[in-house]
N, C-alpha and C positions, 0 to 999 in steps of 0.2 A: 664730130664729138660736141662742138658748140651747139649744134642743133638739138642733140640729146638733152643738154643742160637747159636749153630754152624751153623744150617741151616739158621737162621735168619741173621747171619753175612755174610754167603755166598751169600744170597739173595741180601743183601745191596751192597756187593762188585760187584756182577755181574751187578746189575742195574747201579751202578756208572760207571763201565767200558763201559757199553752200552751207557750211556749218553756221556762219553768222546769221544768214537771212532765213534759212529753212529749218535749222534745228534749234537755235537759241530762242526764238519766239515761243516755243513750246517748253523749252528746258528752263528758261530764265525765271519764270514765276515760282516754279517749285524750288529752285536753288535759292532764290531770294528769301523765301519763307523759311527754308530749313537751315541754310548755312550762312549766307551773307548777312542777313539781318534777322535777329530773333523777333518773333512776333509777341504780342501782348497776351497770349493765351494764359489764363490763370492769374492775370494781374487785376488789382482792385478796379472796379468799374469807374470810380471817380478819377483815378489816375489815368485810365485809358482815355476818358473824355478830355482831360487836360492836355494830354499829348496830341490828341487829334486837333485840338484848337491851336496848339503851338505849331504843329506841322502846317496847318492851314494858313496861318499868319506868315510863316516863313515862305510858303509857296507863292503868295501874291507879291512878295518882294523879288522873286526870281524874274530875270529878264527872259529866260528860256522856258517854253512851255514843257510840261512833264508828260502831257498826253502823247500816246503813240499815234502818229499821224500817217506815216508812209506805208506803202505796200510792204508786206512782210515776207515775201519770198523772192528769191534771186531772179526768177523769170520776170515777175511783174516789175521788179526794180529796173532791170535792163530795158524792159519794154517801155517804161515811162521816163527814161533819161531825157527824151526830146521835149517832155512837157515842162512848162514853167513851174518851178518848185514853189511850194507855199512859203511865203515870206513870214518874217517875224510879226508883222502887222496882222496878217490873216490869223495867225495862231493866237496872238495876245488879245485880239478884239473879236473873239469868237465864243461859241457856247460853253466850253469847258471853263475858261476864265470867268465868264459871266455868272455861271452857276456856282463857282467857288465863292465869288464875292457875295452872291445872293445868300448862300448858306452861312457865310461868316456874319454878314450883317444881321440876318434873322436871329442867329444864335446869340450874338453879343447883345442885341437889344433885349431879348428875353432874359439873358443872364445879368443884365444891368452892368455890364463890364465897360465902363466909360473910357478907361485908359486904352483898351484894345480897339474900341470903336474909333477913338481918335487916330489910332494907327491906320485903320482902314480908310478913314476919311482923308488922311494925308496922302495915301497912295492913290486913291481914287482921284483926288483933286490934282495931283501931280501928273498923272499919266492918262486920265480918261476925260477930264472936263476942263474947259477954259473958264475963266472968271465970269464970262458972259453967260455961261451955261451951255454953250455949244459943245458938242463932242469933239475930242481931240483926234478922232478917227473918222473916216468916211463911212457914213451910215449907208450900207448898201446890201445888207444880208439880214434875213430873218434871225439868224443865229445871234445877232447882237441885241435882240429885244430885251433879254433878261437884265441887261445893264440898266435898263430903265427902272426895274424894281429896286436895284441897289440905290439909285438916285432917290426914289420915293422913300425908301427907308431912311436915308440920310436927311431928307427934308423933314420927316416927322420928328427927328431928334434935334437938328441944328437950325431948322426954319430958314435956311438960306435959299433965296429965290432961284439961284442958278440951277439947283437940283430939279425944281419944277420945270424950268426951261428945258433941261436935258431930257426929262421924261416926256415932255410935249414933242420934242423932236423925234423920239423914237416912235411915238403914236402917229405923228404926221407921216413918217415913212411907211408904216404899216397901212394907214388909211389911203395913202396915194396908190399903193399897190393893189389894195382892195378895190378902190374905185375903178381902176383900170381893167381888173380881171374878174371882179365879182367874188372871187375868193383870193386869199393871199397865197401866191405861188412860192414854193421853196426856192426857186431860182427863176429869173426872168426868161421867158421863151423856153421853159423846160417841157419835155415830153411827159414827165411823170410828176405828179404831186405826191409828196412824201408824208408819212405820219410824223416825221421829224418836226415839220412846220408847226404842228399843234403843240408840241412840247416846247417850242421856242417862243410862240407868240401868245397862246391863250393864257398861260399864267400871268403874263404881263398885262394883257388886256383886262383880265378880271381885276388885278391889282389897281390898274389905272382907272378903271370904272369906280372902284371904291375910293380912290384918292381924289379924282377930278370930278366925279359925279357925271361923267359923260356917257350917256346911254348908247351912243354909237360904238363905244369900245365893246360893250356887251353884245351888241347886234353883230359885230364882225366875228367875235368869238363864237357866238351861237351858229352863224352861217357856216363858219369854217368846220365846226364839229358836225353840223347836220350834213354837209356835203360828204364828209369822210364816213359818217355812219351809214349814209345811203349807198355809197358806191365802194367803200373800202373795208367794211367789216362783215364778219360771218354772222348769219342770222341766228344760229344756235349757240355758238360759243362767245360771241361778241368780240372775238379777237380781231384786231386790225391787220390787214395786209401792209407791207412796207409802203406800197404806193398805189396810185391809180393813174392809168394812162389818160392823159388829159383829152385825147381826141375820141378814143373808143370807150373810155371809162371802164376798161378791163383792169382787174386787180393785178398788180405786178409785184414781184419780190416775195420774200418769206412772210408767212403769216405767223411764225413763231420765233421771230428774231426778238430776243429779250429786250434789248434796249429800245426797239421800235414799239413794242408793246408798252414799255414805260413812258416813251414820248407821248403816245396817245392817251395813256392812263392818267398822267399827271395833269394834262389839259382838261380831260373829262371831269376828273375829281375836283379841280379847282372851280370849274364852271358849275358843276352840280351843287357844290356846297354854297355857292352865292345865289343861285337862281332856283334850285330844286328841279331843273329840267333834266331830261335824259336820265331819269332814275333807273329805268329798266336796263339801260345800257351800262350804267355804272355798277349796279348791283350784280348784273350778270357777268361782267368782266371780273369783278371781285371773286365771284364763285369759281370762275374758270382758272384764274391764276392760282387759287389755293390748291387746285388739283394738279397744277404743274410744278409744284415744289419738288426739289431733288431730295435725296435721302438725308440731307443735312437740314432740310426745311428751308432751303434758300433757292435761288434761281440760277440757271445756267445761261450761256450765251444763246442757246436755242432750246428753250424749255420744252420738255417732252421728247427731245430727240438727241440731247447732248448732256454730258455729265460734267462739263467744265464750268465751275463756278465763275460767274461774271458779276463783278461789283456794280457795274452800271445797271444791269438788269435788276439786281437785287435791291439796290437802294432806291431806284425809281419806283419799283413796285411796292416796296414797304411803305414808302412815303404816301403813295396813293391809296393804300388800303385804309379802312376806318381806324382811327386813332386807338380804339379800345383793344385792338388785336396785339399791340406791342407796348412795351415800356422800355426805358433805357437799360435796365438790368438785363432783361431778356435779350434785347438787341445786342449789347456788348458781349454777352456770353456766347451768342451765336457767331459773331463776326470776329472775335478777338484773335482767332487763328489766322485771320487774313489781314490783320493790322500790324504793320511793322513796329519795331521798338521805338522808332521816331514818331509814330502816330499817323502814318500814311496807310490808307486802305489799299490793298494790293489787288491785282488781277482784274483790271478792266480791259475789255477787248478794245483793240485799236480802232481808229476812225474807219468808217465804212466808205468805200469809194462810190458805190451805186448799188441799187437793188440787185441781189444775187452775187455781189462781190464783197464779201464780208471778211474782215481782218481775222487772222488767226494768231496774231501777236497779242500779248497781254502785258500790262504794266500798270503803273500809277496813272491817275488822271484827276485833273482838277474837277471834273464833273462829278465822279463818285464821292470825292472828298466833300464837295459842297452839298451834295444830296445827303450825305451822312450827317452833316451839321443841321441841315433842314429837318431831318428826322429827330435829332436830339432836341432841337428847338421846340418841337411839338410837346415835349414832356418837361419843359421848364415852366415853372410857375411864377 
């Protein structure tokens, strides 16, 4: 009889775990929009923008990342128990938090919001930079490069040399990796170079070139893009594959992963705007992504083959399209059904483990929140 109870308990436990890891990732986004938190659909555009800023400031004060990082089904969870779990340092000094702070700084500077910018400065000074200008974290990933843009923004306002030192340290890391490999690899000794790298480093390199006047920054950005254009993009659609095998130079991974398109697109757009180079690739990709909109006029996790709205795909792509195609009113009306009452944009797909292993969990993300603010900053005068 005891054995029966044990088996019954195990059955209940396994079914509960299955529901949590295999059902909730699909169910949670819809429940959050419909029941748990009302969205801002129908709310005045000015009020929506205010709540987005409020939620973003609140997010940078959180010690815990809001991005969905881990594998989203029970099998993958059990399979990865033996792996070293990503610590708080990895999550807090990574691309989602970097892009959030980038978006906040860009928006507040354009809005001339000195009080909120002082808040951002306080947080950045306390957790990200020493008084000497050295980063408070170990600079060892391309994902961290965007923090350098935040430092550049703070320098332009506060003129404190420590921010220049910080930006220099991020450039030195990228330059060291470029000198060793002739392109900047996503990870040291990797088998695959990913389009993620372009979205992590090229916007910083362009901004650093404008800030420091260092032509080497633009050279690294150009070569990074040229390598990916040559080996990782489609000649007709200009869409980027997720990665390039570093030995055979064969394309690997999805060619219509929305966030990956966005990673490549944002770097291509920033470089094109400052240099005028790769015009055919930029305009060609603009034309392709317009054709890949879903029925809402937005973008899915896998545009063209999926109908699940992805906030990271959408915000990265909208930011990268020509400014004239959107305005803040149009944008807020389209996205309001996906913005929570508190001001968080919902439904960003979780972190990708590797090419062809994409998360099916959705939730809030600092990345999409920051990108949304970057878009809004484009329409501030």
